[in-house]
N, C-alpha and C positions, 0 to 999 in steps of 0.2 A: 910296501911291505916286502920283505925279503922272501926268496923262494922257500927257505926253510920254514919261516913263519906260516906261509901259505899251506905247506904240506901238513903242518900240525893241526890246522883247523878243518881239514878235509875228513869227512866221515870214512872210516874203514869200510871196505866192501869185500865180502867173501863170496866167491862164485861157486855154486854147487853144480858140478858138471858130471853128467852120466857119460862114461866112456865105454859102455858096453863091456865086452870081455877084454878090451884094451885097444889102444890106438897105434897106428902106424902113420908115417908121413903121408899126407894127402887124404887121410880119412877125416870124417866129421864126428863131432861130439855134440851132445845136446845140453844146453844150459837149462838146468831145472829151476834155478832161482838164484837170488842174491840176498845175502843177509848182512847184518851189521856187526856180527861177532861169530867166532868159531862155534860157540854153543848154539847160537841161533841157526847156523848152517847145519849143524848135526840134527837139530830138531826138525828142519825141513826134510832131511833124509828119513828120519824116523816116521814122519807123517806121509811119506810117499805111498800111494795106493798100489795094491797088487803085491805080488811076491817077487819083487825086484832082486835079482841076484847078481846084477851087473856091478862093475866097479864104479864107484863114485869118487870124484876128486873134489876136494875143497881147496880152492886156490885164492889166496889173498891178493887183491889188486894192488900192485905196487906202482904201475904206470899205465896210462892210456896213451898210445902213440898213434898219431895220424901220419900215415905215410905220404911222402911227397915224391915226385918223380925221381929225385936223386936222394938216396937213402944210405946212411952209414950208421949202423947200429953195432955196438960192441958189448952189450950186456950178455952175460952167460950165467947159467946155473945148471943144476942137475936136470937131466933129460926126463921127460914124462913118457917118452916113447918106449915101446916094448923092446925093440932091437935097435938102439941107436948105433949109427955107423961111426 
């Protein structure tokens, strides 16, 4: 099976991540849950208990990368950091 065919059979995953008031390099965030669609991820946020006023990120999983001792990654996109350098 080709790599493209494999990707099309993988279920989409949307991570719901509580980033509090925002994140900086080196800070942690909390994964609230994982959903199979954007709408399901939004429903997870609606059902969160309490009066959460934090920022919530819905991130679609595009790749899971296992690091090896020698790593060279060149993927890039818009930063989620508050003050990227």
